[in-house]
C-alpha positions as CSV (number, residue, x, y, z in Angstrom):
1,X,-12.5,36.5,-166.8
2,X,-12.4,37.3,-170.5
3,X,-15.1,35.3,-172.4
4,X,-15.9,34.9,-176.0
5,X,-19.3,34.0,-177.4
6,X,-19.1,31.5,-180.3
7,X,-22.3,31.3,-182.3
8,X,-22.4,28.2,-184.6
9,X,-23.4,28.8,-188.2
10,X,-26.7,27.1,-188.0
11,X,-27.7,29.1,-185.0
12,X,-26.7,32.3,-186.7
13,X,-28.6,31.4,-189.9
14,X,-31.7,29.6,-188.6
15,X,-32.3,30.6,-184.9
16,X,-30.5,33.9,-184.2
17,X,-32.7,34.5,-181.2
18,X,-30.7,31.8,-179.4
19,X,-27.5,33.9,-180.0
20,X,-29.2,37.1,-178.8
21,X,-30.5,35.3,-175.7
22,X,-27.0,33.9,-174.9
23,X,-25.5,37.4,-175.1
24,X,-28.3,38.9,-173.0
25,X,-28.0,36.3,-170.3
26,X,-24.2,36.5,-170.1
27,X,-24.3,40.3,-169.9
28,X,-27.0,40.1,-167.2
29,X,-24.8,37.8,-165.1
30,X,-21.9,40.3,-165.3
31,X,-19.7,38.3,-167.7
32,X,-17.1,40.2,-169.6
33,X,-18.2,38.7,-172.9
34,X,-17.1,39.6,-176.4
35,X,-18.4,38.5,-179.8
36,X,-15.4,38.1,-182.2
37,X,-16.5,39.2,-185.6
38,X,-16.0,37.1,-188.8
39,X,-16.6,33.8,-187.0
40,X,-16.9,30.8,-189.2
41,X,-18.2,27.2,-189.0
42,X,-16.3,25.0,-186.6
43,X,-15.9,22.4,-189.3
44,X,-18.1,19.7,-187.8
45,X,-20.4,19.2,-190.9
46,X,-17.4,18.6,-193.2
47,X,-15.5,16.4,-190.8
48,X,-18.4,14.0,-190.0
49,X,-19.2,13.8,-193.7
50,X,-15.7,12.5,-194.4
51,X,-14.2,15.7,-195.7
52,X,-11.7,16.2,-193.0
53,X,-9.3,18.2,-195.2
54,X,-12.0,20.9,-195.5
55,X,-12.5,21.1,-191.8
56,X,-8.8,21.6,-190.9
57,X,-8.6,25.3,-192.1
58,X,-11.8,26.1,-190.2
59,X,-10.2,24.6,-187.1
60,X,-7.2,26.8,-187.6
61,X,-9.4,29.9,-188.1
62,X,-11.3,29.0,-184.9
63,X,-8.0,28.8,-182.9
64,X,-6.8,32.1,-184.3
65,X,-10.1,33.9,-183.7
66,X,-10.6,32.7,-180.1
67,X,-7.0,32.4,-178.8
68,X,-6.4,34.6,-175.8
69,X,-9.8,34.2,-174.1
70,X,-10.2,32.5,-170.8
71,X,-13.4,30.8,-172.0
72,X,-15.1,30.3,-175.3
73,X,-18.9,29.7,-174.7
74,X,-21.3,28.3,-177.3
75,X,-25.1,27.6,-177.1
76,X,-24.6,24.3,-178.9
77,X,-23.4,21.1,-177.2
78,X,-22.6,19.4,-180.5
79,X,-20.3,22.1,-181.7
80,X,-18.7,22.5,-178.3
81,X,-18.1,18.8,-178.1
82,X,-16.6,18.7,-181.7
83,X,-14.2,21.5,-180.9
84,X,-13.1,20.0,-177.6
85,X,-12.9,16.4,-178.7
86,X,-11.6,16.5,-182.3
87,X,-9.5,19.6,-182.8
88,X,-6.5,17.9,-181.4
89,X,-6.7,15.5,-184.4
90,X,-7.5,18.2,-187.0
91,X,-4.8,20.7,-186.1
92,X,-1.1,20.1,-187.1
93,X,1.0,17.8,-184.8
94,X,2.4,19.6,-181.9
95,X,-0.1,22.5,-182.2
96,X,-1.4,23.5,-178.9
97,X,-5.2,23.5,-178.9
98,X,-5.4,26.6,-176.8
99,X,-8.9,27.9,-177.7
100,X,-10.3,24.4,-178.1
101,X,-9.3,23.5,-174.6
102,X,-11.2,26.5,-173.2
103,X,-14.4,25.9,-175.2
104,X,-17.5,24.7,-173.5
105,X,-21.3,24.8,-174.0
106,X,-23.2,27.5,-172.2
107,X,-24.9,25.1,-169.8
108,X,-21.6,23.9,-168.4
109,X,-20.3,27.5,-168.2
110,X,-23.3,28.7,-166.2
111,X,-23.5,25.6,-164.0
112,X,-19.8,24.7,-163.4
113,X,-17.9,28.0,-163.9
114,X,-20.3,30.7,-162.8
115,X,-22.1,28.4,-160.4
116,X,-25.2,30.7,-160.6
117,X,-27.7,30.2,-157.8
118,X,-29.8,33.4,-157.9
119,X,-33.2,33.7,-159.5
120,X,-33.3,34.3,-163.2
121,X,-36.3,35.2,-165.4
122,X,-39.9,34.0,-165.5
123,X,-41.4,31.3,-167.7
124,X,-44.8,30.1,-166.3
125,X,-45.2,27.0,-168.5
126,X,-44.8,23.2,-168.3
127,X,-41.5,22.3,-170.1
128,X,-40.2,18.9,-171.2
129,X,-36.5,18.6,-171.0
130,X,-34.7,17.2,-174.0
131,X,-31.3,15.6,-173.1
132,X,-29.3,15.6,-176.4
133,X,-26.7,12.8,-177.0
134,X,-23.6,15.0,-177.1
135,X,-24.7,16.8,-173.9
136,X,-25.3,13.6,-172.0
137,X,-22.5,11.3,-173.1
138,X,-19.7,13.7,-174.2
139,X,-20.1,16.8,-172.1
140,X,-21.7,15.4,-169.0
141,X,-24.7,17.6,-168.7
142,X,-26.7,14.8,-167.2
143,X,-26.3,11.3,-166.0
144,X,-26.5,8.6,-168.7
145,X,-29.1,6.0,-167.7
146,X,-27.0,3.1,-168.9
147,X,-24.2,3.9,-166.4
148,X,-26.6,3.4,-163.4
149,X,-25.0,6.2,-161.4
150,X,-26.5,8.8,-159.1
151,X,-28.9,10.9,-161.2
152,X,-27.9,14.5,-162.0
153,X,-29.0,17.1,-164.5
154,X,-27.3,20.5,-164.9
155,X,-30.0,21.8,-167.2
156,X,-32.7,21.0,-164.6
157,X,-30.6,22.7,-161.9
158,X,-30.5,25.9,-164.0
159,X,-34.1,25.8,-164.9
160,X,-35.1,25.6,-161.2
161,X,-33.9,29.2,-161.0
162,X,-36.6,30.3,-163.4
163,X,-39.8,31.6,-161.8
164,X,-43.1,29.7,-162.6
165,X,-41.6,26.9,-164.6
166,X,-42.5,23.2,-164.2
167,X,-39.9,20.9,-165.6
168,X,-40.7,17.4,-166.7
169,X,-38.9,14.7,-168.5
170,X,-40.2,12.1,-171.0
171,X,-40.0,8.3,-170.7
172,X,-36.6,7.0,-171.9
173,X,-35.3,10.6,-171.2
174,X,-31.8,10.2,-172.7
175,X,-32.7,8.3,-175.8
176,X,-31.5,9.8,-179.1
177,X,-34.1,11.9,-181.1
178,X,-32.6,10.7,-184.4
179,X,-31.0,13.9,-185.6
180,X,-27.3,13.1,-185.5
181,X,-26.2,15.6,-188.2
182,X,-25.5,13.7,-191.4
183,X,-27.6,10.7,-190.0
184,X,-30.8,12.6,-190.7
185,X,-29.8,12.9,-194.3
186,X,-28.2,9.5,-194.9
187,X,-30.8,7.6,-192.9
188,X,-33.8,9.9,-193.2
189,X,-36.5,7.3,-192.6
190,X,-34.9,5.9,-189.5
191,X,-34.1,9.5,-188.3
192,X,-37.7,10.5,-188.7
193,X,-39.1,7.4,-186.9
194,X,-36.7,8.0,-184.0
195,X,-37.8,11.6,-183.9
196,X,-41.4,10.7,-184.0
197,X,-41.1,8.3,-181.1
198,X,-39.1,10.8,-179.1
199,X,-41.6,13.7,-179.8
200,X,-44.5,11.4,-178.8
201,X,-42.9,10.8,-175.4
202,X,-42.4,14.5,-174.9
203,X,-46.0,15.2,-175.8
204,X,-47.2,12.6,-173.3
205,X,-45.7,14.6,-170.5
206,X,-48.4,17.2,-171.1
207,X,-45.7,19.9,-171.6
208,X,-46.4,23.1,-173.5
209,X,-42.8,23.5,-174.5
210,X,-39.8,21.3,-175.3
211,X,-36.4,22.7,-174.4
212,X,-32.8,21.5,-174.7
213,X,-29.2,22.7,-175.0
214,X,-28.8,22.0,-178.8
215,X,-30.9,23.9,-181.4
216,X,-30.2,21.2,-184.0
217,X,-32.1,18.5,-182.0
218,X,-34.9,21.0,-181.3
219,X,-35.1,21.9,-185.0
220,X,-35.4,18.2,-185.9
221,X,-38.2,17.6,-183.5
222,X,-39.9,20.9,-184.5
223,X,-40.0,19.8,-188.1
224,X,-41.6,16.5,-187.2
225,X,-44.1,18.2,-184.9
226,X,-45.1,20.5,-187.7
227,X,-45.7,17.5,-189.9
228,X,-47.8,15.8,-187.2
229,X,-49.8,19.0,-186.5
230,X,-48.7,18.7,-182.8
231,X,-49.6,21.5,-180.5
232,X,-46.3,22.0,-178.7
233,X,-43.6,24.7,-178.9
234,X,-39.8,24.7,-178.7
235,X,-37.3,27.0,-177.0
236,X,-33.5,26.6,-176.5
237,X,-32.7,26.5,-172.8
238,X,-30.9,29.8,-173.0
239,X,-34.1,31.5,-174.2
240,X,-35.9,30.2,-171.2
241,X,-33.2,31.2,-168.8
242,X,-33.1,34.7,-170.3
243,X,-36.9,35.1,-170.5
244,X,-38.1,38.3,-168.7
245,X,-34.6,39.6,-167.8
């Protein structure tokens, strides 16, 4: 099973520790993982801002760089969702989205493909689980509350393998935090209010940490927490799964 690690540009620039933890965890689990050099942005920022023409060459580069792998794994649900859901519209007609169809977020890969069930690291803290929108409603990492189906949460399943952790969820657990990429710039006041409300609910759980599958949501909440002077910390789920390995 030949696997490539795709590290989104914002992870590489702003939270490289998430990329390192992803590599460390995959290697610990025996995955034949490679990191193709000279990776670029997947094109999501350009496309969602209305500059689709600028995203198309990045989509082609992604396909060329990651073609030939069985799986392309990313520690970012928003980037993984963009590649899987939108490359078919960005690439030329008749072009087979080979790499795009094999791209997935790391939670799905660990839970559905590797089906890991053995103990991982140690993280003796109370952690509030942040269900990001793309993860819940595009990639199916947990059950959307509005569908009234049997509850499930792949992130919680994985975190249960970590020694010492106590996982909690906030009230209105799958409500948006207000980040939404360009939304946080174009509607900054609304975005901040949504983030403040979400952060407050996380804090009310008594958690010491907030975790989730998308560093962008966590960065948004972290910025608000800093402004509020809130005593709570943030870690990507991969960092927790790899802690102590």
